[in-house]
DRENDO-1510 file (C-alpha; in Angstrom, 1 decimal, always signed):
<recs>
REC; n; res; u; v; w
REC; 1; MET; -104.8; -37.5; -102.1 .
REC; 2; LYS; -101.7; -39.0; -100.6 .
REC; 3; LYS; -99.7; -35.8; -100.6 .
REC; 4; ILE; -101.8; -34.5; -98.1 .
REC; 5; THR; -102.4; -37.1; -96.1 .
REC; 6; TYR; -98.4; -37.2; -96.2 .
REC; 7; PHE; -98.0; -33.8; -94.9 .
REC; 8; ALA; -100.7; -34.0; -92.6 .
REC; 9; ALA; -98.9; -36.9; -90.7 .
REC; 10; LEU; -95.9; -34.5; -91.1 .
REC; 11; LEU; -97.2; -31.6; -89.4 .
REC; 12; LEU; -98.8; -34.2; -86.4 .
REC; 13; VAL; -95.2; -35.3; -85.9 .
REC; 14; GLY; -93.8; -31.9; -85.9 .
REC; 15; LEU; -96.5; -30.7; -83.4 .
REC; 16; THR; -95.8; -33.7; -81.4 .
REC; 17; PHE; -92.4; -33.0; -80.8 .
REC; 18; SER; -92.8; -29.1; -80.3 .
REC; 19; SER; -95.2; -30.0; -77.7 .
REC; 20; CYS; -93.0; -32.1; -75.9 .
REC; 21; ALA; -89.6; -30.3; -76.1 .
REC; 22; LYS; -89.1; -29.5; -72.4 .
REC; 23; GLU; -89.0; -25.8; -72.0 .
REC; 24; ASP; -85.7; -24.2; -69.5 .
REC; 25; ILE; -86.5; -22.4; -66.4 .
REC; 26; GLU; -84.6; -19.5; -66.1 .
REC; 27; ASP; -82.9; -19.3; -62.6 .
REC; 28; THR; -83.7; -16.3; -60.8 .
REC; 29; ALA; -81.2; -12.9; -60.0 .
REC; 30; THR; -80.5; -14.1; -56.9 .
REC; 31; VAL; -79.8; -18.0; -57.2 .
REC; 32; ASP; -76.1; -18.4; -56.0 .
REC; 33; MET; -78.0; -16.7; -52.7 .
REC; 34; ALA; -81.3; -18.2; -52.5 .
REC; 35; GLY; -82.3; -21.3; -50.8 .
REC; 36; GLN; -83.4; -23.0; -48.1 .
REC; 37; TRP; -81.1; -23.1; -44.8 .
REC; 38; TYR; -80.8; -25.1; -41.4 .
REC; 39; VAL; -80.0; -22.1; -38.8 .
REC; 40; ASP; -78.8; -21.7; -34.7 .
REC; 41; VAL; -79.4; -18.4; -33.2 .
REC; 42; ASP; -76.9; -17.3; -30.5 .
REC; 43; ALA; -77.3; -14.6; -28.2 .
REC; 44; VAL; -73.4; -12.2; -28.8 .
REC; 45; ASP; -71.5; -9.4; -27.5 .
REC; 46; GLU; -71.0; -6.4; -29.6 .
REC; 47; ASN; -67.9; -8.3; -31.2 .
REC; 48; GLY; -70.2; -10.9; -32.3 .
REC; 49; ASP; -68.8; -13.6; -30.3 .
REC; 50; VAL; -71.4; -16.2; -28.7 .
REC; 51; ILE; -71.9; -14.9; -24.7 .
REC; 52; ASP; -70.8; -18.2; -22.7 .
REC; 53; GLY; -74.2; -20.2; -22.0 .
REC; 54; TYR; -76.7; -18.6; -24.9 .
REC; 55; GLU; -75.6; -20.7; -27.6 .
REC; 56; HIS; -79.2; -21.4; -28.9 .
REC; 57; TYR; -80.8; -18.6; -27.5 .
REC; 58; PHE; -84.2; -19.2; -28.7 .
REC; 59; GLY; -84.2; -22.7; -26.8 .
REC; 60; TYR; -85.7; -24.7; -29.5 .
REC; 61; ASP; -86.3; -28.6; -28.7 .
REC; 62; GLU; -83.9; -28.6; -32.1 .
REC; 63; PRO; -81.6; -26.3; -32.3 .
REC; 64; ARG; -81.9; -25.9; -35.9 .
REC; 65; VAL; -84.9; -24.3; -37.7 .
REC; 66; LEU; -85.9; -23.8; -41.0 .
REC; 67; PHE; -85.2; -20.5; -42.6 .
REC; 68; LEU; -85.0; -19.0; -46.5 .
REC; 69; THR; -83.9; -16.8; -48.9 .
REC; 70; TYR; -84.9; -15.4; -51.8 .
REC; 71; ASN; -85.6; -12.9; -54.7 .
REC; 72; THR; -87.8; -10.2; -54.6 .
REC; 73; ALA; -90.8; -9.5; -56.9 .
REC; 74; ASP; -88.1; -7.3; -59.3 .
REC; 75; ASN; -85.5; -10.3; -59.1 .
REC; 76; ASN; -82.8; -7.9; -59.6 .
REC; 77; THR; -79.3; -8.7; -58.0 .
REC; 78; LYS; -79.4; -5.8; -55.4 .
REC; 79; GLU; -82.1; -7.1; -52.9 .
REC; 80; MET; -83.4; -10.3; -51.4 .
REC; 81; TYR; -85.6; -11.6; -49.0 .
REC; 82; ILE; -84.6; -13.4; -45.5 .
REC; 83; ASP; -87.4; -15.2; -44.3 .
REC; 84; ASP; -87.7; -17.0; -41.1 .
REC; 85; LEU; -91.4; -18.4; -42.2 .
REC; 86; GLY; -92.2; -17.3; -38.8 .
REC; 87; ALA; -89.6; -19.8; -37.2 .
REC; 88; PHE; -88.3; -16.9; -34.9 .
REC; 89; ASP; -91.8; -16.1; -33.2 .
REC; 90; LEU; -91.4; -17.1; -29.7 .
REC; 91; ALA; -94.2; -16.5; -28.2 .
REC; 92; THR; -96.2; -18.6; -30.6 .
REC; 93; TYR; -93.6; -21.4; -30.1 .
REC; 94; TYR; -94.2; -21.7; -26.3 .
REC; 95; ASP; -97.5; -20.7; -26.5 .
REC; 96; TYR; -96.7; -17.9; -24.0 .
REC; 97; GLY; -97.5; -14.0; -24.9 .
REC; 98; ALA; -95.1; -12.6; -22.3 .
REC; 99; TYR; -92.3; -13.9; -25.0 .
REC; 100; PRO; -91.3; -11.9; -27.8 .
REC; 101; ASN; -92.1; -12.0; -31.4 .
REC; 102; TYR; -89.0; -12.4; -33.5 .
REC; 103; ALA; -90.4; -13.5; -36.6 .
REC; 104; ILE; -88.3; -11.8; -39.9 .
REC; 105; LYS; -89.6; -11.0; -43.0 .
REC; 106; CYS; -87.5; -8.5; -44.5 .
REC; 107; LYS; -85.6; -6.9; -47.8 .
REC; 108; VAL; -82.1; -7.1; -47.2 .
REC; 109; ASN; -79.3; -5.1; -50.2 .
REC; 110; ILE; -77.3; -7.4; -51.4 .
REC; 111; ASP; -73.6; -7.4; -53.0 .
REC; 112; TYR; -74.1; -10.5; -55.4 .
REC; 113; LYS; -70.4; -10.6; -56.8 .
REC; 114; ASN; -69.2; -11.2; -52.7 .
REC; 115; LEU; -72.5; -12.8; -51.7 .
REC; 116; THR; -72.6; -10.2; -49.0 .
REC; 117; PHE; -76.1; -9.0; -47.6 .
REC; 118; SER; -77.4; -6.2; -45.1 .
REC; 119; SER; -80.3; -4.2; -44.1 .
REC; 120; VAL; -80.7; -0.6; -43.5 .
REC; 121; GLU; -80.9; +0.2; -39.9 .
REC; 122; GLU; -84.4; -1.2; -38.3 .
REC; 123; ALA; -85.7; -2.3; -41.8 .
REC; 124; ASP; -89.5; -2.7; -42.5 .
REC; 125; ASN; -90.4; -6.2; -40.9 .
REC; 126; GLU; -93.0; -7.8; -43.0 .
REC; 127; SER; -93.8; -10.9; -40.7 .
REC; 128; SER; -97.0; -11.4; -39.2 .
REC; 129; VAL; -98.2; -10.6; -36.2 .
REC; 130; ASN; -99.0; -13.2; -33.9 .
REC; 131; GLU; -102.1; -15.2; -31.8 .
REC; 132; PHE; -100.8; -13.2; -28.9 .
REC; 133; ASP; -101.4; -9.4; -31.1 .
REC; 134; SER; -97.9; -9.1; -30.5 .
REC; 135; ASP; -96.1; -6.9; -33.1 .
REC; 136; VAL; -93.2; -7.4; -35.0 .
REC; 137; TYR; -90.0; -5.4; -34.3 .
REC; 138; PRO; -88.1; -3.4; -36.8 .
REC; 139; VAL; -84.6; -5.2; -37.6 .
REC; 140; THR; -80.9; -4.3; -38.3 .
REC; 141; ILE; -79.6; -7.0; -40.2 .
REC; 142; THR; -75.4; -6.9; -40.7 .
REC; 143; GLY; -72.4; -9.1; -41.5 .
REC; 144; GLY; -74.4; -10.9; -43.6 .
REC; 145; LYS; -72.9; -13.5; -45.9 .
REC; 146; ILE; -73.1; -17.2; -47.8 .
REC; 147; LEU; -70.1; -18.7; -47.9 .
REC; 148; LYS; -69.6; -21.4; -50.8 .
REC; 149; GLY; -68.5; -24.6; -49.4 .
REC; 150; ALA; -67.7; -23.5; -46.4 .
REC; 151; GLY; -70.3; -25.9; -44.1 .
REC; 152; ARG; -70.7; -29.5; -43.5 .
REC; 153; GLN; -74.2; -31.6; -43.2 .
REC; 154; ASN; -74.6; -34.3; -41.0 .
REC; 155; ASN; -73.5; -37.0; -43.6 .
REC; 156; GLY; -69.8; -35.2; -44.2 .
REC; 157; SER; -70.9; -33.8; -47.5 .
REC; 158; VAL; -70.1; -30.2; -48.4 .
REC; 159; ALA; -72.3; -27.3; -48.2 .
REC; 160; ASP; -72.5; -23.5; -48.5 .
REC; 161; SER; -73.3; -21.9; -45.1 .
REC; 162; ILE; -74.9; -18.4; -44.2 .
REC; 163; VAL; -74.0; -16.2; -41.2 .
REC; 164; PHE; -75.7; -12.9; -40.5 .
REC; 165; PHE; -76.1; -10.3; -36.9 .
REC; 166; VAL; -79.6; -9.0; -36.1 .
REC; 167; GLU; -81.2; -6.4; -33.9 .
REC; 168; TYR; -84.6; -5.9; -33.0 .
REC; 169; ALA; -85.5; -2.2; -32.4 .
REC; 170; GLY; -87.7; -2.2; -29.1 .
REC; 171; ASP; -85.9; -5.9; -28.2 .
REC; 172; PRO; -87.4; -6.9; -25.0 .
REC; 173; TRP; -84.7; -8.9; -24.0 .
REC; 174; TYR; -81.8; -6.9; -24.3 .
REC; 175; PRO; -79.9; -4.9; -22.7 .
REC; 176; ASP; -80.8; -7.6; -19.6 .
REC; 177; ASP; -79.6; -10.6; -20.4 .
REC; 178; GLY; -76.3; -8.9; -21.8 .
REC; 179; TYR; -75.8; -9.8; -25.0 .
REC; 180; THR; -76.3; -6.8; -27.6 .
REC; 181; LYS; -77.6; -8.8; -30.9 .
REC; 182; TYR; -78.1; -12.2; -32.3 .
REC; 183; ARG; -75.9; -14.5; -34.6 .
REC; 184; VAL; -78.0; -16.6; -37.0 .
REC; 185; SER; -75.6; -18.9; -38.5 .
REC; 186; GLY; -76.4; -22.5; -40.8 .
REC; 187; ILE; -75.9; -24.4; -43.4 .
REC; 188; ARG; -78.0; -24.8; -46.9 .
REC; 189; TYR; -80.9; -27.6; -46.7 .
REC; 190; SER; -79.9; -30.8; -48.2 .
REC; 191; GLY; -83.6; -32.5; -48.9 .
REC; 192; LEU; -81.9; -35.7; -47.5 .
REC; 193; VAL; -83.2; -37.4; -44.4 .
REC; 194; GLU; -79.8; -38.2; -42.8 .
REC; 195; ASN; -79.0; -34.4; -42.9 .
REC; 196; ASP; -82.2; -33.6; -41.1 .
</recs>
């Protein structure tokens, strides 16, 4: 009887330790490129230079808005999503249906080794139609890159930075305002209030 009790106790202890063991969570295939970013939008000329007076072109109360990059369902190193979570929908932001819905959610092709990305011309935009029934525009993403340690947080700490250019097919504000595309740029979100 003592042997049975002893083996039962060993089994119980073994099960207790195995159930408490922490499982490692695997990184996604795009871990070095995925993340949350604080970005700003500027209107730029064909060389990518900001047009004087067109900084912070979307005119938010806070210049920076949250933006995401993340892996696709296939979880490979060939593509990822970029997603503004609807933040670029100017019609909804300003509650004015005559403004465009520039929201972006699309797949981009990535060169994971060099941390660069771009889309096909006029890529499908999977972002939602807004309350004004403003359709989203197909987008072309060019010059996308993530630069390790190239940014600075508000508190002075080093951060990764992101930059890319976007053109919207059927953009109602181009070319009247004299630019050719938008530059989206920013730094990785730190999660610290002092950097917000």
